[in-house]
N, C-alpha and C positions, 0 to 999 in steps of 0.2 A: 620076860623080866616081869616082875611081879607091878601092879597098880604105884605100889607104895612103900617107901623105904621107914621105918622108925619114926624119922622124922617128918615124916609126911610126904616127900618129896618124891613121886612119882619116878622109876628106874629106867620105863618108855613111858612118856605121857603120849596121853592121846586126847586130851582137852584143847580149847584152841586156848590163842597166845594172846599177848597184850597187857601192859597193866592200863590202867581209867589214866596217868595223869604223870605229866613228868617226875622221873626217877630222881638218888641220886644221882648222881657220876660216873659211877660204875655200875649201875643200871643203865643195860639196852632198856631201848621201847619204842613202840609200832612208831614209824610217822603216821598212818594209819590214815583215817575218815577226816577231811579238815574238816570243823562247820564254822560257817563265819561267826562275826559276832557279830550283836546286834548295830545297827548303824545308829551315827549321835543323832540326837535328837537336832530337824533344822532350824537357825537361828530367825525373827522373827523376819519376815517377810521373803526369805531366799530358803533356798534348796544349799546343802550340805555339799561341794566340791567331789565331785568324782570325778575318776581319767576315765576316759572310754574303752579303757582295756581291761577295768573292774570289773571282778565277777559281778555276772548277775542276780545271782541270786545269793542276796545280802539280807535278808531277813533271820530273825530271834532261830536258837534250835530251841521248839517249843518242848519236841516231846525228846529227849535228849538224854533219860534217864539209861546209864549203862553206853552211852557213844564216844569213843572217843574223839578227842579234837573236842568237843564240849567242854572237858575238864581245865582245855586249853586256850579256849578261848577267850578268858579275859585276862592273860599272858599278852592275848597277839591284839589285844585292842590300839594298845599302843603301836606294836611294830606296823600296822597300818595304814601310819599318816605317814610311815615311810615307802611301803610300797605301793600308796597309791596315791603320790600327790599329784597336787589341783592340775590340769591339765593350765600348761601356758607356763611352768614355776622351771625353773634350770638349776641345778646343783651347784654354787660356789665352792670356791676353798679361801678361806680366810688368810691372808699375810700379814708381816709384817712393815708400819707404814715406814716409807723409805725401801722397799726391796721388792724386789718382782716378781712372777711369779713364777717359777721353775716351771719349761714346758715339758709336755709327758715325755719319757721314754718309751723308745718303741725299741722291737727288733730289730737287728741287721735285716735285712733281704735276703730271703734263702735258709735262713736258721730254721733252726729243727723247730721254735715256739712257731714262725713263721706260716711255716708246712704242718703243723697240727692246729693251727687257726684252721686250715683252709680246709685241713681232714674230715675237722667239728662240723663245719659250714655244711659240708657233705654228707656228713652223719644223720643230722636234723632233714637234711631236705628228704634224705633214704629213708628216714624211719619214722616222721613224723608221723606219715599216714596211718602205719601201722600201732600208734598208742591214742589210745583211748583216754577221756574222763570217764569214770565210773560216779554217776549220784546213784546215794543212798536213799530212802523216803522211810516213812514211818508212818503210820495210822494212829489218829487218835480224838480227842475232843478238844477242841477250844474252850480253854477252862474259862473265857470272857463271853463267850454267844452260848454256847452249849454245842456248837456246831461241829459235826464230823465232816474230819476231814483227811488227805492224805499231805504232808511234807518236806521236803527235799532237808534232810538234818546232815546230813555231810557227803564229801566225795572222796576217792582214792581213783590209782588208776586200774590200767587193763592195755597187755601186750595181744593184739588178734596173732594168731597162732595157727589158722586154716583161715583160708578164703570164704568158706562158705557158714563166717561166725562165731565159731569157735574163740575166746575170750582168756585167755591164760591172769588171774591177777590172785593177791591175797585170800583169805579166808577169812583174816579179819576185817576186809573191807569191805565183804558181804554179808558175815555171821548176821550185824545186826539190823538186818534192814525189813521190809515187808514187800516191798519192790525195788526194783536196781535197772537205770534207765545209764545210755551210752551217749554219748555225743559222736556222729559221724557227720563234720564238715558245720553245717545250724543247725541240723535235725536232732533232736532227741529220739532214741529209737528204745523202748521198750526191751530188757535183756530178762533172760531166767535161770537159776542155779541149775547146770547141770552136773557137779557135783563137787564134794569141796572135802578139805583131808586137814583137819584142825591139828592133829600130831607134826603136822610140816608145814601149816601158814601157807597151803597150796589152796588154790580153788582154780576151774573153768564155768565159766558162763557163757553166753552163748544168745546171739540176735538175729532174727528170721530175716538174713539177708547175705546174698551171693554173691562174688566178684568184690570180695575184701581183700584189699592190699594186705596180706600177710606178711611179717614179719620173716628176716634171715635169721635163724637159728647159728649160730656159731660154738664155740666149744671152752668152756669154761676152764678144760680141765691144759688150755696151752695159755693160760694167763701168764704175767710173769708179774712182779711187782716193782712200780714204777711205769707201767705202761700207762697210757694214756686211755682213759676210758669216758665215752657219755653217757650221763643218766635223764632221762624224758620223762615225763609225765605234768601232773596236774596240780603241781605245790600250793594250796591257799586256793585250789580250785580255775587257778590258771594255768587251764590247758596250751596243752605243744609245747609248756617250758621245757628249755632246753640247758645245759648245767656238764661242766666239765671238770674233769680230777686224774687221778692216780690211779691208779691199784696201789691203796699205803699196806696191803698185808692181803692175804691167803691162810685158810684153813683155820679158820675162827672158829668159836662152838659157842652157842650162848642156848641158856633156859630162861623162858620167858612165862611170866604168871598169869597166868587165865583173864581173859577180860574181866570177866564178872569177879575176881578177884579172890577166887578157891584154890585149892590147892592142887589141879592139871595145870600142865604144861606142855608147853611144845617144846620138841628140841629142833634149834638151827644148827644146822651140823657143814663145817667147810665152807661156811660163809667169806664170803671177799669184801671185804673193808675198802671202801672207797673214798677219799676227798670232796669226792664232785658234790657237791651241794644239793642235800636233800630233808624235806622241809615236809607237814605233816599233810598229808596229801599225795605224795609222791608213791606209797605205797601199790604193788601190783605196776608200775613205770617196768620202763626196759631200762637197761645198766648194758651199754655197746662199745665194741671196740671201732678201731678208727675206720672196720670195713662197713662200717652199720650193721655187722652180725649183733645180737641179742648173745651176753654172755653173763645175763643176769637179773633177777628178777628182786628192784629196791622193794625194802623190808624193813628195817629196822633202824634206827637212827639212837645213838646214846649222847646227851646233853643235858648241861643242868636245867636250860634255859625250853624245853620244849621246842627249839627251832636249831638248824641246823650248827655244829661247833664241827666240823668238818672229819666225823666221823659218823661214816655209814655204812650200813653194811647191806649184802642183796645173795638171796641163793643163786649157785650158781646152776645155772641154765641146763647142764648134762643131767642133773640129778631132776631139775624142776619138769622136764621135758615128761622124763619116766614116769613123774607122778600124773602131771598133764593126759600120760597118755593113756593111764588107769581110769582116770573123772570122768573119759571122755568114754572110753568103752563100756565100764559099768556102774560109774557112778561113785565108784567108793578104791582107796586105795590100800594094799595092804604094806606092810614093812617087815626087815626079817628080826627075828624074836630068839631071844636066848633061853632067860624064863629064870633070871637073878632078881634079887633085887639087893642093890649098889649104894655103895657112901666111898669118899674120897678116905681112902685111911690115914688115922690123924695117929697125933702123941698116941692117946690116952689108947685107942686100939692096939698100935704097935706094942707098948707099955704090956698090953694083955696077954698079946700074943708070943711076949716073948722074941717078938723082934727087934734089929736097932733102927734108932730113931734115924737116921735120916733110907728106911725103904719108902717105896712112893706106890702106889697102884689104888685100885680100888677095892676095897673091903665090900666079901660079900655077903650078906645079914644074913639072908634066905633063899633058898632054892623052889623051883614051883615041882611041884611032883606029875612026873609025867616029861615035860619038859626037854627041850636038847643040850640043856647045861645037868641037868639029871642024869638024863642020860650017856652022857658022855665021864659024870661023875665027878663032877664037880660039887664042891660041896661048901655048905655054912662058915664060913670062919676063915675061908680061901681067901689067897687074896691074889687079886690077879692083876697079870705085870705086861701083858700082852696079849693082844688078838689080830691075828692074822697078820702077823711080824711088824703091824701098829707097839710100839709103846706106852703106857696106859699107865698114868701119874693121877690120875682123876676121873672122878664119876664121869665129868662131859667129855673125857679123851677117852673113855668106853660108852658112852653114846655114839657117838665120834663113828667110832670103830665100827662096830654094828651097823649103821646107816646105812655108812658106805657101802657094805655089801647087799649081796642079794640074794631072797628066800631062796634055800635049799641049798647055798653055800656053804659047801663046806671050810671050814679054817683052825689053822690050830692057835692054840689058845695054852697061853702060860701062865700057871697060878702056883704062888707060894702058900705050901702048908706045912708050917711049923717051921724047920730047914730042911726040908723039901720043895725042889724043885720039880715043877712037873709039869708035863707034857699033855696034850691033849687032843684029839681031834672035834669039831666039833660041827656038825653038818646045823646050821638056823634054822628057824623055823617061821611062822610066819604069824602078827600077831592078829590078824581074822583070827584064829585058831583059839587062841591062846584064853 
């Protein structure tokens, strides 16, 4: 596909993803690097209360231009009161005078809920050593002192995938940093970027360590809606945080805007949707099944507030592993390439082509000369309705169908050309040579 359609929407996005702040409820965005808000000024003669488990790095993000999380800082200041209550306090439930506080309800012994709780504990014990906090630092000049230095400006998460130091994370976690480090136990260890793939929002980083505990990889293709899953990462800088929920849906696809606000997009295909709590800082962390196997890399949330609303998304590990292997081997990744620019077929397009108003598909706006699509005979003004057996009703579904294939794979493509329904065989190329 070409880089962009007539509306500036890339048909095979190649740029980084992630808008810079909370969107509308319909727009997904990154949990991304969490940037802690500035601590409140202490009252005269006393220090502000702070729990022992609060993040140690609480300085303001001075060099925050373009860093996701900085734009969330103001919204998170109030939330921090509840996340880090003063030591020694306890939560209470108000009751109506003359009534007693109801006893908490518990699941009957031996129930599925009771069994799942025990399994979540086992998952946490197994996977926690393989999920790390990734700290992002930027260099700059203190505007007040004029002194140059480096400051931690955000954090994300990563999953150890090889015992010799290779860690899988999101591209949007590492793209804005001048330097990176990961936390191993109580030690912060420098990390370097091995390779990034902005078009899928995946990256591999490495530390100069051996003997690390690599996570066990599972299979995302075996997941079922309703299955219990566990998310592990560093929301708000709180590393080794464990949350649980279920698989809410499968095969979600989304386009996300570039971090810099430009026209380039990241294409997310076949995402796993979960209601396990995912917040800023969880990006790059593990989504696991109850056997403690990684089935996804937590990447997006959908929310109006910038915090968890019970709608999170993870990149399937079956796909992420393939990208990671390429990044480790060559420092880059390649993806299937069709060679067309598309848009979802709307009423105006259908009327122009004389097609029924209930026709669905992806409208082919242009075809790249010499591309796989051109070689197969696909033409501008065709309506793509099926690719490799997958029905196509929108440009997002077309992206997903292409990205789920392999470079060099031959697929059947069905298009509408006027009143004709044509089937063609297309051998997908590589976006590395487009």
